[in-house]
C-alpha positions in Angstrom: -36.5 -163.4 22.3 -33.4 -161.2 22.0 -31.1 -160.8 24.9 -30.0 -157.3 25.7 -26.4 -156.8 26.5 -25.2 -153.4 27.9 -21.6 -152.4 27.8 -20.5 -149.5 29.9 -17.3 -147.6 29.1 -15.9 -145.5 31.9 -14.5 -142.1 30.9 -11.5 -140.5 32.7 -14.0 -138.5 34.7 -15.6 -141.7 36.0 -12.5 -143.2 37.5 -14.0 -142.8 40.9 -16.5 -145.6 40.0 -13.6 -148.0 40.0 -12.6 -147.1 43.6 -13.0 -149.5 46.5 -16.1 -147.8 47.9 -18.0 -149.3 45.0 -17.3 -152.7 46.5 -18.6 -151.8 49.9 -21.8 -150.6 51.6 -22.2 -146.9 52.2 -21.6 -147.5 55.9 -18.4 -149.4 55.3 -17.3 -146.5 53.0 -17.9 -144.0 55.8 -15.7 -146.2 58.1 -13.0 -146.3 55.5 -13.0 -142.5 55.1 -13.0 -142.0 58.9 -10.1 -144.3 59.4 -8.1 -142.8 56.5 -8.5 -139.4 58.1 -7.7 -140.7 61.6 -11.0 -139.7 63.2 -12.4 -141.6 66.1 -16.1 -142.5 66.0 -16.8 -139.8 68.5 -14.9 -137.2 66.5 -16.7 -137.9 63.2 -20.0 -138.3 64.9 -19.7 -134.8 66.5 -18.9 -133.3 63.1 -22.0 -135.0 61.6 -24.2 -134.1 64.7 -24.7 -137.7 65.5 -23.9 -139.7 68.6 -21.1 -142.3 68.3 -23.4 -145.2 68.9 -25.6 -144.3 65.9 -22.5 -143.7 63.7 -21.2 -147.2 64.7 -24.6 -148.7 63.7 -24.3 -146.9 60.3 -20.8 -148.2 59.8 -21.9 -151.7 60.7 -25.0 -151.6 58.4 -27.4 -151.8 61.3 -28.8 -148.3 60.6 -29.2 -146.2 57.5 -27.3 -142.9 57.0 -29.6 -139.9 56.8 -29.3 -138.4 53.3 -29.8 -134.9 54.9 -26.2 -135.3 56.2 -24.6 -136.0 52.8 -23.5 -132.4 52.3 -21.9 -132.3 55.8 -20.2 -135.6 55.1 -18.8 -134.3 51.8 -17.5 -131.2 53.5 -15.8 -133.2 56.3 -14.0 -135.4 53.8 -13.5 -132.8 51.0 -15.6 -135.0 48.6 -17.7 -134.0 45.6 -21.3 -133.9 47.0 -22.8 -135.1 43.7 -20.5 -138.1 43.5 -21.2 -138.9 47.2 -24.9 -138.6 46.5 -24.5 -141.1 43.6 -22.7 -143.5 45.9 -25.4 -143.1 48.6 -28.4 -143.7 46.3 -26.6 -146.5 44.4 -26.2 -148.2 47.7 -29.9 -147.7 48.5 -31.0 -149.1 45.1 -28.7 -152.1 45.5 -30.0 -152.9 48.9 -33.6 -152.8 47.7 -32.9 -154.8 44.6 -31.1 -157.4 46.7 -33.8 -157.5 49.3 -36.5 -158.1 46.7 -34.4 -160.3 44.4 -34.8 -158.0 41.4 -33.1 -158.6 38.1 -30.9 -156.2 36.4 -33.9 -155.3 34.2 -35.1 -153.2 37.1 -32.3 -150.8 36.4 -33.3 -150.5 32.8 -36.9 -149.8 33.8 -35.7 -147.2 36.3 -33.6 -145.4 33.6 -36.7 -145.3 31.4 -38.8 -143.8 34.2 -36.1 -141.2 34.9 -36.2 -140.2 31.2 -40.0 -140.0 31.4 -39.9 -137.9 34.6 -37.4 -135.5 33.1 -39.5 -135.2 30.0 -42.6 -134.3 32.0 -40.6 -131.8 34.1 -39.3 -130.1 30.9 -42.8 -129.9 29.4 -44.2 -128.5 32.7 -41.4 -125.9 32.8 -42.1 -125.0 29.2 -45.8 -124.6 29.9 -45.2 -122.5 33.0 -42.8 -120.2 31.1 -45.3 -119.7 28.2 -48.1 -118.8 30.7 -46.0 -116.1 32.3 
């Protein structure tokens, strides 16, 4: 049996992956952003159309952040919404993998499934285009 070793090299464009938010949960990351901007819980909650009690639960990992608010969060903190989405879903994947004690192989399987889904989507798009 051969062990598979994967090396990842970060490009200059991926420096954000090295930042401290990668070592925290998404809720903790929101708290960090809020404090850096000097917002109170109430101020940020109002900007996100949440009540401060729910935002506090999100920051303390007792409640999940609603992905529908990612764009609003990105706007409030002048963040790239695509990078923020990556951070959000990375956090979601990590929590599920931890909860079910999955190995790193689950990430490899997920990447293969993503390639497959993209391939199917491209084939369907091509067929729809040819039928028009």
